[in-house]
C-alpha positions in Angstrom: 0.0 0.0 0.0 2.9 2.4 0.8 4.4 1.8 -2.6 1.1 2.5 -4.3 0.4 5.7 -2.3 3.7 7.0 -3.4 2.6 6.7 -7.1 -0.9 8.2 -7.0 -0.1 9.6 -10.4 -0.5 6.0 -11.7 -2.7 4.3 -9.1 -5.7 5.1 -7.0 -5.1 2.7 -4.1 -7.5 1.5 -1.5 -6.7 -0.6 1.6 -8.7 -3.2 3.4 -7.6 -3.7 7.1 -8.9 -5.6 10.1 -8.3 -2.9 12.7 -8.3 0.8 13.4 -4.7 0.4 14.4 -3.7 -0.9 11.0 -5.7 1.8 9.4 -3.7 4.3 11.4 -0.5 2.9 10.1 -1.7 3.5 6.5 -2.8 7.0 7.3 0.8 7.5 8.4 1.8 6.7 4.8 -0.7 9.2 3.4 -3.8 7.2 3.0 -7.1 9.1 3.5 -10.2 7.8 5.2 -11.9 7.5 1.8 -9.1 5.1 0.8 -9.5 2.8 3.9 -12.0 0.1 4.5 -11.9 -1.3 8.1 -13.5 -4.7 9.0 -13.0 -8.4 9.7 -13.9 -9.8 6.3 -14.8 -13.2 7.8 -17.3 -11.9 10.3 -20.7 -10.4 9.9 -20.6 -7.4 7.6 -17.2 -8.5 6.1 -18.8 -9.3 2.7 -20.1 -5.7 2.5 -16.7 -4.3 3.4 -15.1 -6.3 0.5 -18.0 -5.3 -1.9 -17.5 -1.6 -1.2 -13.6 -1.9 -1.5 -13.8 -3.7 -4.8 -16.3 -1.5 -6.5 -14.7 -0.1 -9.7 -11.2 -1.7 -8.8 -9.0 -3.0 -11.6 -6.6 -5.1 -9.5 -6.3 -6.7 -6.1 -3.1 -7.3 -4.2 -3.6 -9.9 -1.3 -0.8 -9.6 1.3 -2.7 -11.1 4.3 -1.1 -13.8 6.4 -1.8 -15.5 9.7 0.6 -14.3 12.3 1.8 -16.7 15.0 2.4 -15.7 18.6 5.2 -17.3 20.7 4.3 -19.3 23.8 6.6 -17.7 26.3 6.6 -20.7 28.6 8.2 -22.7 25.8 11.2 -20.5 26.0 12.2 -22.1 29.3 13.2 -25.5 27.9 14.9 -23.6 25.0 17.1 -21.7 27.3 17.9 -24.8 29.3 18.8 -26.6 26.1 21.2 -23.9 25.2 22.7 -24.0 28.7 23.3 -27.7 28.4 24.3 -27.5 24.8 21.4 -29.7 23.6 20.1 -29.2 20.0 16.7 -29.5 18.4 14.7 -27.8 21.1 12.5 -25.1 19.7 9.9 -22.7 21.1 6.2 -23.4 20.4 3.7 -21.0 18.8 0.0 -20.5 18.7 -2.5 -18.2 16.8 -5.1 -15.9 18.0 -8.7 -17.2 18.1 -10.3 -16.8 14.7 -7.0 -16.1 13.0 -5.6 -19.6 12.3 -4.0 -20.1 8.8 -7.1 -22.0 7.7 -9.2 -18.9 8.3 -6.8 -16.2 7.3 -4.8 -17.8 4.5 -7.6 -19.9 3.0 -11.0 -18.6 3.9 -10.0 -15.0 4.0 -8.1 -15.1 0.7 -10.9 -17.1 -1.0 -13.4 -14.4 0.2 -11.2 -11.7 -1.4 -10.8 -13.6 -4.6 -14.6 -14.2 -4.9 -15.3 -10.6 -4.1 -12.8 -9.4 -6.7 -14.2 -11.7 -9.4 -17.8 -10.7 -8.7 -16.8 -7.0 -9.0 -15.0 -7.6 -12.3 -11.5 -7.1 -11.1 -9.1 -7.9 -13.9 -5.9 -9.0 -12.0 -5.3 -10.5 -8.6 -1.8 -10.7 -7.0 -1.1 -12.9 -4.1 2.0 -12.5 -1.9 2.5 -16.1 -0.5 5.7 -17.8 0.7 8.3 -20.3 -0.5 8.2 -23.8 0.9 4.8 -24.8 -0.3 6.0 -27.8 -2.2 7.1 -29.5 1.0 4.2 -30.4 3.4 6.9 -31.1 6.1 8.3 -27.6 6.0 9.0 -26.2 9.4 6.5 -23.3 8.8 3.6 -25.9 8.7 4.5 -27.1 12.2 4.1 -23.6 13.8 1.0 -23.7 16.0 -0.1 -26.8 14.2 -1.4 -24.3 11.6 -0.2 -25.9 8.3 0.2 -22.3 7.0 1.9 -23.2 3.7 -0.8 -25.8 3.0 -3.6 -23.2 3.3 -1.6 -20.6 1.4 -1.1 -23.0 -1.5 -4.8 -24.0 -1.5 -5.7 -20.3 -2.0 -3.2 -20.1 -4.8 -4.7 -23.1 -6.6 -8.2 -21.6 -6.1 -7.1 -18.3 -7.7 -5.6 -20.2 -10.7 -8.8 -22.2 -11.1 -11.0 -19.1 -11.0 -8.8 -17.4 -13.6 -8.9 -20.4 -15.9 -10.5 -19.7 -19.3 -11.8 -16.2 -18.2 -10.8 -12.6 -18.1 -9.3 -12.7 -14.6 -5.5 -12.7 -14.6 -3.2 -13.7 -11.7 0.3 -13.2 -10.3 1.5 -15.3 -7.4 4.9 -14.6 -5.8 6.6 -16.7 -3.2 9.2 -14.6 -1.4 12.1 -16.1 0.5 12.8 -15.0 4.1 11.7 -11.4 4.6 14.1 -8.9 6.0 13.7 -5.3 7.0 16.3 -3.6 4.8 16.2 -0.9 2.2 14.7 -1.9 -1.2 16.0 -1.2 -4.6 19.6 -2.0 -3.7 19.8 -5.7 -4.8 19.6 -7.9 -7.9 16.5 -10.0 -7.7 16.3 -13.7 -8.7 13.3 -15.7 -9.7 12.8 -19.4 -9.9 10.1 -22.0 -9.3 9.1 -25.0 -7.2 11.2 -24.0 -4.1 14.4 -24.7 -6.2 16.1 -21.8 -4.3 15.7 -23.3 -0.9 16.0 -27.0 -1.9 19.3 -26.4 -3.7 22.6 -25.1 -2.3 21.7 -21.5 -3.3 23.2 -19.0 -0.8 20.4 -16.6 -1.7 17.2 -17.2 0.3 16.2 -13.8 1.7 14.7 -10.6 0.3 13.8 -7.2 1.7 10.1 -6.6 2.2 10.4 -3.4 0.1 11.6 -5.4 -2.9 8.7 -7.7 -2.6 6.3 -4.8 -2.5 8.0 -3.3 -5.6 7.6 -6.6 -7.4 3.9 -6.5 -6.7 3.6 -3.0 -8.0 5.5 -3.9 -11.1 3.3 -6.9 -11.5 0.5 -4.5 -12.1 2.4 -2.8 -14.9 4.1 -5.4 -17.0 2.4 -7.9 -19.2 5.0 -10.5 -18.4 3.6 -10.8 -14.9 0.2 -12.0 -16.0 -0.7 -15.6 -15.2 2.6 -16.2 -13.5 3.6 -18.0 -10.3 7.2 -17.7 -9.2 9.6 -17.7 -6.3 11.6 -14.5 -5.5 14.8 -13.8 -3.5 17.6 -11.3 -3.8 21.3 -11.2 -3.9 23.3 -9.2 -1.4 23.9 -5.5 -2.0 26.9 -5.1 -4.4 26.5 -8.6 -5.7 25.1 -7.8 -9.1 23.2 -4.7 -10.3 20.0 -3.7 -8.6 17.0 -5.0 -10.6 15.0 -2.2 -12.4 13.6 -4.1 -15.5 11.0 -6.4 -14.0 9.7 -7.5 -17.4 13.2 -8.8 -18.3 13.4 -10.4 -14.9 10.1 -12.4 -15.5 11.2 -13.3 -19.0 14.4 -14.8 -17.6 12.3 -17.6 -16.0 9.6 -18.7 -18.4 8.4 -21.5 -16.2 5.6 -21.3 -13.7 5.4 -23.1 -10.3 4.0 -26.6 -10.7 1.1 -27.2 -8.4 1.3 -31.0 -8.7 4.6 -30.8 -6.7 3.1 -32.2 -4.5 -0.7 -32.1 -4.1 -0.3 -30.6 -0.6 -3.6 -28.9 -0.7 -5.2 -32.4 -0.7 -4.3 -32.7 3.0 -6.4 -29.7 3.8 -10.2 -29.6 3.7 -12.3 -26.6 3.1 
């Protein structure tokens, strides 16, 4: 949203947020009350919030994700393990009530996709995560949430909704997100978690670079009907990416959603 607000000569952005606190953050970036729609889209009245937000929109960027909370008591055995030099002891996590990955990353994203399609939105962009080809990925164990399973289910749903129609999609799976300045690194795209399953030393990317990729996906034809993984090199290792059309042309393949059928282990 911040990136779009900075380019209001080209975009008329709107933001859908769950809380007044989140709305306040967007106001800090320059959003007006007319550009903000506040409400829990999975509760009563949520459908109306989405309907109003989508009216007349050309594109939708979905950047929602369930957020785990650490169980602080679980830190005790972690600290003891470090003290006695034991490995393999990790803290445990949970999710807030009503905000499990199934609800946020599947039901919530599905609701947004459905609302967008009903409103005639032409292009939906999903910010997801790498690791979705591996049902045993550590992220799936956090809070017993299977977060990557539900994210991938939403991705497959979007692709199915776009099949044979006017709706286009872009799905990006970023590597590990870091809070560093954007626009300073060469970006790398690949598919099917190759970047984390290989010996690649590049597995991270600044949040700002992911945001820029999403904005560019709204501008370049090469981003239409694409599903790719995205990481960055370190600053100074290669030239910062500025031509996103060329970046997307450099990897003509899309992610293969038969690798594996992880969504089959989740039920709607």
